[in-house]
C-alpha positions in Angstrom: 0.0 0.0 0.0 1.4 3.4 -0.9 1.6 6.2 1.6 -0.5 9.2 1.4 0.8 12.7 0.6 -0.2 13.6 4.2 3.0 12.0 5.5 5.7 14.1 3.5 8.7 11.9 4.5 7.0 8.7 3.6 5.5 10.2 0.4 8.9 11.5 -0.8 10.5 8.2 -0.1 7.8 6.4 -2.1 8.2 8.9 -5.0 12.0 8.5 -4.9 11.7 4.7 -5.1 9.5 5.1 -8.2 11.8 7.6 -9.8 14.8 5.3 -9.3 13.0 2.5 -11.3 12.0 4.7 -14.2 13.8 4.8 -17.5 16.4 7.5 -18.2 17.0 9.0 -21.6 20.2 10.2 -23.1 19.8 13.8 -24.4 21.8 15.5 -27.1 21.6 19.2 -27.9 23.0 20.8 -31.0 22.8 24.3 -32.5 22.3 25.6 -36.0 24.6 28.6 -36.4 25.0 30.5 -39.6 27.3 33.2 -40.9 26.4 36.4 -42.8 26.6 34.4 -46.1 24.1 31.8 -44.8 26.7 29.0 -44.4 26.3 26.5 -41.6 28.8 26.0 -38.8 30.2 22.4 -38.6 32.7 21.0 -36.2 35.0 18.0 -36.6 35.0 15.9 -33.5 38.2 14.0 -32.6 36.3 11.1 -30.9 34.2 10.0 -33.8 34.4 10.0 -37.6 32.8 12.8 -39.7 31.5 16.3 -39.1 28.7 17.4 -36.8 26.7 20.4 -35.7 28.2 22.1 -32.6 26.8 20.8 -29.3 26.9 17.5 -27.4 25.4 15.4 -24.7 23.5 16.9 -21.7 24.8 16.1 -18.2 22.6 14.7 -15.5 19.7 17.0 -14.7 20.9 19.6 -17.2 18.3 21.2 -19.5 19.1 20.7 -23.2 19.4 24.5 -23.9 22.0 24.8 -21.1 23.8 21.7 -22.4 24.3 23.3 -25.9 25.4 26.6 -24.3 27.9 24.8 -22.1 29.3 22.8 -25.0 29.7 26.0 -27.1 31.6 27.7 -24.2 33.8 24.6 -23.6 34.5 23.7 -27.2 34.4 27.0 -29.1 34.8 29.6 -26.3 31.5 31.2 -27.4 28.5 32.4 -25.5 25.5 32.1 -27.8 21.9 33.4 -27.3 19.5 30.7 -28.5 16.6 32.0 -30.6 14.4 29.0 -30.2 13.8 25.3 -30.7 14.0 23.9 -34.3 14.0 20.1 -33.9 13.2 17.3 -31.4 14.2 13.9 -32.7 13.6 10.6 -30.9 16.4 8.4 -31.9 15.8 4.6 -31.8 18.3 2.3 -30.1 21.2 1.6 -32.5 24.4 -0.4 -32.1 25.4 -0.4 -28.4 23.2 2.7 -27.7 19.9 3.0 -26.0 17.4 5.5 -27.4 17.9 9.2 -27.0 16.2 12.5 -27.5 18.1 14.9 -29.7 17.4 18.7 -29.9 18.6 21.3 -32.4 18.3 24.9 -31.4 18.5 28.0 -33.5 21.7 30.0 -32.8 21.0 32.7 -35.4 23.8 34.3 -37.3 27.3 34.9 -36.0 28.6 38.3 -37.1 32.1 37.9 -35.6 33.2 34.5 -36.9 36.8 35.4 -37.7 38.4 33.8 -34.6 36.2 30.8 -34.5 38.4 27.8 -33.6 38.3 24.8 -31.3 39.2 25.5 -27.7 38.9 21.9 -26.6 40.6 18.6 -27.4 37.3 17.1 -28.5 37.3 19.2 -31.8 40.0 19.3 -34.5 38.3 22.0 -36.6 35.3 24.3 -36.9 34.3 26.0 -40.1 31.3 27.5 -41.9 30.3 25.6 -45.1 27.5 26.0 -47.6 24.4 24.0 -46.6 24.8 21.5 -49.6 28.4 20.8 -48.5 27.3 20.4 -44.8 24.7 17.8 -45.8 27.5 15.8 -47.5 29.9 16.1 -44.6 27.5 15.0 -41.7 26.2 11.5 -41.1 22.9 10.3 -42.6 21.2 10.6 -39.2 22.4 14.2 -38.7 21.6 15.1 -42.4 17.9 14.3 -41.8 18.0 16.4 -38.6 19.8 19.3 -40.3 17.3 19.2 -43.2 14.5 19.4 -40.7 16.1 22.3 -38.8 16.4 24.3 -42.0 12.7 23.5 -42.9 11.7 24.6 -39.3 13.5 27.9 -39.8 11.7 28.4 -43.1 8.3 27.4 -41.7 8.8 29.3 -38.4 7.8 26.3 -36.3 9.7 23.4 -34.7 9.6 19.9 -36.0 9.3 16.6 -34.3 11.1 13.6 -35.9 11.0 10.0 -35.0 14.4 8.5 -35.8 15.0 11.3 -38.3 11.7 10.9 -40.1 8.5 13.0 -40.2 6.3 10.3 -41.6 5.7 8.3 -38.5 
């Protein structure tokens, strides 16, 4: 029998036990940043093949928007004002990984991109590339997310993807 909310200590212990048994999700948070020419910022991680959008994994109890801000400070020494949410993608289990929730936020246009370079050992390079080239450089999974982020910008509303697809 479960305790009643009238006994705060017993109730909190009961809730904590339930919380400990519930599933946890991995959360990734990336940002779509453009330059004055409309090119997209990509980063080249040292810990995996291929290029990616700037961002990374959220830490325990860290909101996705704070995760992407933290990653940009750590990896590119930039403080970015986010302009809104573009994409939420539920990513199915794959390889050794459980499922995850992946976010892409709108970082707007960087005016001062001259000194943009990695400030962290996790990146070997950061550069702005035309959208078509960006789509060729990123993984298939990220390409679907990037396409959706660009469409969300055009449509003015965020998109929900299920494993990179909108036709679920």
